[in-house]
N, C-alpha and C positions, 0 to 999 in steps of 0.2 A: 504494500500500500504506500502511496506517495504522501508524504507529510507536506502540509502547506508551507512550512518553514524552509523546505528545500527550494522553493521558488522565490524566496525573498531575495531581492536584488536582481532577479532575472527578468528581462524584458520579453514578454510573450508576444507572439505575432498578433494574437487577438486583441491585445492592448493597443497596438498600433493602428489596427483597422477596425476598432470598435465603434467609430462614429464616421458618418459621411463626411463631416467637416475635416477631420484629420486626413482621411483618404484623399479628399480634394486638394488639400495643401500639399501632401506628399507627391501627388500626381503632377501638380503645377510645377513644383520644384524639380521633379525628375525631367519634365519636358523642357522647361525654360532655363535650367541651370541655376541661376540666382535671381531673386526678386526682392524688391523692397516691400515693406508692409503695405504701402498704398497700392502697389501693383497686385499683390495677392488679394486684397479687398476688391479691387476692380475686376479682376479676372474670375474670382470665385463667386462674387455677388453674395458674400456672407457677411454677417454682422462683425463689426470691428472688435468688439470685446470677446466674441467666441474665437475669432482667429488668433487674437493675442494669447488667450488661454491655451489653445492648442500649440501655438508656436513656442510658448514658454515651456510646456511639457516636453516637446520634441527637442528643445535645446537642453533641457535638464537631463534627459536620458541620452544625450550626445548623438542623436540621429541627424540633426541639422546643427549648423553653427550660425551664429549671429555676428555680423561685423557692424560696428557702429562708427559713423563718421559724423560728428556733431549730432544733428537731429535725424540723420538718415540711418535707417537700420536695414541691412541687406542680409537675407537668409539664403543658405544653400546647404546641400547635403554635406555631411561630414565624411569626406572620402577617406579619412584616416581610420574610420570606424568600419570594421568588416560587416557589421550588421546593416549599417547605412548603405554600404556598397551593394549588399545582397538585395535590399529593398529597392534600390534604384534599378537594378537589373530586372527585378520582378515586375516593376511597373513599366 
């Protein structure tokens, strides 16, 4: 039997694709390479707060990286993370 503590700290694929919003964000970044927050909002037609919440989660688990230049935030896949590379290839 698998103990729940065994999965602590492990990112499960169902956590990455558990919402339509996260899937849309990952797909946009996979197709476009890198995007600003404004571009993601424009292309996805999703709510600003929802996008920020999902982007923060994806940055926290190191699937994507955020580059900041004063007020501009650019997001892209973290190609140094093998999980992120696998997700990019999957999409």
